[in-house]
N, C-alpha and C positions, 0 to 999 in steps of 0.2 A: 537536617544534611545542608552542610553550607554552599555555595555557589559554583565554588569552585569544583567539590565532589561531586555537585549534579552534573556540570560540563566535564569532567571526567568521566562518568557513567556513561553518558553518552555519545563518547566520543567513539568505540568501538560501532554503533549502532553507526554515527554519521559516516567512517568512512565504508561501511559496509554499501549505504547510500551510495556512496562516490564511486564506488565500484559496482554497481549495477548501472549508476549510468551510464558508463564508462562500457558496460556489454549491452547496453539499452540502444548505443548511434543514436540516429538520428528517428525520429516520427516516433508513433505508440505502439509500446510494445504488444503483440497480439497472440502469441506465446512461447511459453516455458523452454530456453534453448538449451541443448546441451552446453555444457561449458566447462574443461575441468578448473576445476576449486579445490585446494586444500581443505583436510578436514578441519579447520579454524573457520576459514574464509566460508564453506559451509554453513559450520556451526551459526557463524553472524550472520549469514544472509537468513537460514530459518529463524533467527531469533527477532532480527528488525521485521519480516513478514507478519512473526507472531504478533509484536506489542503494534506495528500497526495494524491489524486486524483488531487488534484490542482497544486501539487508539478511536479507531472508527466504527464499532461495532454500532451504534446507534442510527449514523449517520443514511443507510438508506429508506428508514422507516422516519427517520427527521424530512429527508428530501420529498417522498411519499406523500404524507400530511400535507408538507408545502402547495407540493402539486396539487393535491384534492382542492383546496384554499383558496388556490389562488384565482381571481377572476381575470386578470388581463392578462388574455392568450401570450403575447411574448415570455413573459415571466412566467405563466403553467409551463410552457414549451421549454422555456430552462430549466426550470425544476423538473420535467419527466426526464431531458436528455442528461440533466446529473447522474440522476438513479438507478438510468441505463450505465451510466460512465463507473459509478459506482458497482455494480452487480458484476460491471468485468471486471473493473478494479479488484474486488475481493475474491472474485471466481482464479484470477492468477496471483495472487498474495499465498491461497488455498493450495495451489499447483506447487508454488515453491516451497512451501512447508510440508507438504506430502512428498515432493523429491529429495528435500534434502534430512526427514525423517530418519532418524538410525536407530 
């Protein structure tokens, strides 16, 4: 795969991410909102969420291992906070996938 074909193949995903950012507004997303999307947009959002989960599938375990091994309290707390953030992140992505499953 050439660099230009790589960037081309990621373009729909990046566009979907930009659309999600527009929908999110300010602050963290806590729930999946009902938004009118075209079938193409739904497919892109679903695919983006699936790809994102695949890329990050081992992140929760990695951060959990780090939290267990950390001895310095601030770093241990940071790793534990990241674990919780990743769990919530994965929950929201799974909700998106389920919502736009056809």
